[in-house]
C-alpha angles and dihedrals in degrees: 000000000000123000098189138028102268127135115225090206091124092064124074110260094246093050093046093051089046091049093048091052089049093049093050090051093047090047090051091050091048090050094051089046094050089049090054103033109020129248097274093054095043088049091056092046088051094050089051094047093047092050092051099047096039092077089062097032106029095181089067088067086075089063109107132183109237118195095326093320135071129267107213096180097098091044091054091050094046090049089050091051093043110044120188099057111140096231098187091046090049094049091043090054093049092048091047094054090049091051095046092052091045089050091050091051101039106012135260095279095059093042088051091053094048089046092050093048087050094060099260116147122237091253092053092050093049093047093049094045096045100249 
């Protein structure tokens, strides 16, 4: 799901496909969180999660919200210039932090429902929520 006109030609084909799948999952989770918590709250959660995981995955610091959605353009450029980033692990860490904070705020049951509706697998949900 592209939210802009940007070609991923600089990324290897396999990494571009993986990145697009991760983006779709993240967008679905964000949509569910916004429905439950509102845009302002979700923006704060994403800022916190990005700050936390950017230490381990510096490329994610290029991810920016854009009018209630994400602009992945800078992230794609950064990944193209810094090969070797484990894209699935980076997005999994970001999603994990978001779900942990959501679970602390609203409980594990609500976080699990939001994660499942966002495309996360049962194994991922259990891992992220410490089960």
